[in-house]
Each structure stands twice: as structure tokens, then as C-alpha cells.
C-alpha positions in Angstrom: 29.4 0.0 -14.6 28.3 -3.4 -13.3 24.6 -4.3 -13.3 23.1 -4.4 -9.8 19.7 -5.4 -8.5 18.4 -3.0 -5.8 15.4 -5.0 -4.7 12.9 -7.8 -5.5 9.3 -8.0 -4.3 7.6 -11.3 -3.3 4.2 -12.1 -2.0 4.0 -14.6 0.9 1.3 -15.8 3.3 3.3 -14.8 6.4 5.9 -12.0 5.9 7.3 -12.1 9.4 7.8 -15.8 9.5 9.4 -15.9 6.0 11.7 -13.0 6.9 12.8 -14.7 10.1 13.6 -17.9 8.2 15.5 -16.0 5.4 17.4 -13.9 7.9 18.6 -17.1 9.8 19.5 -19.0 6.6 21.1 -16.1 4.6 22.4 -14.0 7.4 20.5 -10.9 6.3 19.2 -8.2 8.5 15.8 -6.5 8.8 15.7 -3.1 7.1 12.1 -2.1 7.5 8.7 -3.5 8.3 5.1 -2.3 8.8 1.6 -2.1 7.6 1.2 -1.0 4.0 -1.5 0.3 1.6 -3.9 1.5 4.3 -3.8 -1.8 6.2 -4.3 -4.0 3.1 -1.1 -6.0 4.0 2.1 -6.2 5.9 5.6 -5.8 4.4 9.1 -6.8 5.7 12.3 -5.7 3.9 15.3 -7.9 4.5 18.8 -7.8 3.0 22.0 -5.8 3.4 23.0 -2.2 2.9 23.0 -2.4 -0.9 20.0 -4.6 -1.8 16.9 -6.2 -0.2 13.9 -8.5 -0.7 10.5 -7.1 0.1 8.1 -9.7 1.5 4.5 -8.7 1.2 1.6 -10.6 2.9 -1.9 -9.4 2.0 -4.2 -9.0 5.0 -6.6 -11.6 3.5 -5.1 -14.4 1.5 -6.4 -14.4 -2.1 -6.8 -17.8 -3.8 -5.0 -18.4 -7.0 -7.4 -19.5 -9.7 -6.1 -21.5 -12.6 -8.4 -21.8 -15.6 -8.0 -23.5 -18.9 -5.6 -26.1 -17.6 
């Protein structure tokens, strides 16, 4: 049986805009989108019938803190 990847999650600043770009570049379709985790963010699923990418955008962007660089 071949190895398959069903989905991948990614966090972005604008899920709708990123999904629109990826759909136009890759030819994918939208599978689902909506508010998630009680309004803590917004998610868009894009891909085909067998696999997809989940793009998550938190409601409030959180800074990435790098320490000990």
C-alpha cells in the first residue's frame, strides 16, 4: 500500500488571501472554510478530493519571540 498524506496544517496571517493565491497557482479547490475554536481564528481547507492543506489564521496575530540567538 502506498504512503499517502491526507492533510497538512499551516498557520498564516490571512487564510482567505493565502487560499485564493494557492488555488490560482496550484489549481486546487476550496473544500471548507469557517470560524474555528470559538472564534479564536479562521480556517480554509484547499486541495482535491484526496488531500488538502488547512490554512489557519488566528483572530489576533501572535508575535514570534526568538530568544537565545
